[in-house]
N, C-alpha and C positions, 0 to 999 in steps of 0.2 A: 329418548322415550322408549323406542323399540328395544334397545339394548337392555334397559332396565326391566322390561317385561320378560325378556328372554332369560335374564339372570334370575328373576323371581320364579319363573316356571321351572328352571333347572334346579334351583334350590328346593322348591316344593317336591319335585320328582325325586331328588336325592333323599329328602326327609321321608317321603312315603316309602321308598325302597328300603331304607334303613329300618323303618317301623315294621314292614312286612318281613324282613330278614329276621329281626329279633323275635317276632311272633312265631315264625315257622321253624327256626333252627332247632329248638328243643324237640319238636316232632320229627324232624329229619334225623336227629341223632338217635332216636329210639325207634327206628323203623325195623322191619323184619331183617334179620341177619346181623344186627349189631349186638355186641356183647352187653348183657344185662348189667346194671350197676351192682357193685359189691356192697351190700348193706347188711348191717346187723340191726334187726328190728325188735323193739320191745313188745313182748306179748302182753295182752290185756290182763291176763291172770298172773303176771310176773315171769321173769326170765327173758330170754332173747331167742331169736331165730336168725341164723346167719345164712344168707343166700349162697355165699361161696361154698359152704359146707354141703349144700344140697346138689352140687354138680354130680352128674351121673344118672340123673333121672329128671323127667320134666317137672316143671313147677307152674302152677296156675295161680296168679295173684288176682284176687277179686277186690277192686276198690268199690266200697259201698258206703251207705249212710243209713241210719235208722229212720230218717224222715223221707227216704226215697222208696216209694211203694214198689216199683219194679225190683229194686234191690232186695227188699224184704221178701217179696214173692219168690225170688230165685233161691233163697237160702235153703229150703228143703231139697230142691233139685240139686244144688251144689253138694249138699250133705250126702245125698244118695250117690252121686258121682264119686265123691271121695271114698265112700265105703265100698262101692263096686270095684274100684281100681286101687284099693289099699295096697301100699307097698310099691306100686308102679309109678306113682307121681305124688307130688306134695301140693296140696291146696292151702293157700294162705289168704285169709280174709283181712283186708286192710281198711279200717274205718277212717273216713276223712277227718281232718283236723277239727272241723266244726261240730263233730258228733259229741253227744253227751255219753260219757263212759258208763253211767248207770243204765241208760237206755240201751246201749250196746249189749251189756250183760243180760238184761231182761229179754231182749229179742233173741239173742243167741240161746238162752236157756229154753225159751218157748219153742224155738225151731229145732232144738236138740243138736246144736252144732258141736261137733267133736274135733273139727280141724282147727289149727292155730289161728287165733284172732289177734290182730295188731291194731292199736289206736295210733294213728299218725298225728300225734299231739301237735307238732309244730309244722306239719306239711312237708317235711323234708323227703319223705318217701314218695309222695305224689310228684314232687318236683324232680326227684331223681329219675322218674319214669316219664319225663317230658312234660311235666306240668299237667297231671290229670285234673280235669275240671268237671267232667261229666260222670255221673254215676247212674247205673253201674258201668264200670270199665274193667275189662279183664285183660291181663297181659300174660301171654303164654310163653314160657321160657323152655327151650329144648334142653335135653340132657347135656348138651355141650355148653350150656350157659348163654346161648344166643337167643335173642327174642325171635320167636316164631310168628307171633301175631299180636295185634292190639285191637280189641273189639270194644267199641263204645256203644253203650245203650242196649246190649244184648248178651246173651249167654254164649260163652266160647266152648261149650260142651262138644259140639261136633268137631271143632278144631283139635281139642284135646284128645278125643277118641282117635283121630287120624294120626296124631303124634304118637300116641301110645301104641297103635298098630305098627307104625313105622319102627319105633324103638324095639318092639318085640321081634319084628322081622329081622332087624339088624343084629340083635343078640343071638338069634338062631343061626345066622350066617357065620358069626365069629367062631 
């Protein structure tokens, strides 16, 4: 009887460990310092944007949804940030798979968004970045193509400014 309880407890512990591992592995793979996934993403207005071709300057990816009030509230601030540092980094808005493309276009037009917008129609972009589930989530990729930070639920603007200052200082030294 005791042996049966021990075997059951051991099996339960192994199952719980496996579940925890499969839940956390994507997040571990996409922590700071890891290489960002090489993706070609379809733009909402047509065409594509290739992350691999953007190497050489920082990239901020903003995962958002039109039904997320904090996401929509951040759009004007992100637009100002994109304009203020034009040419020094690339900002890409990635709308979640469950988003309505017509709502995306309407909100982007109202907010005056000029940076590239992508609709993650099948969820593969969110999955490639470790299974983004919370909006807003921003992923900051350095000029070297490595993830610098992942911020869930808030604006990564201060981190981006720090990366831009570091990039500018490194370019002056070269």
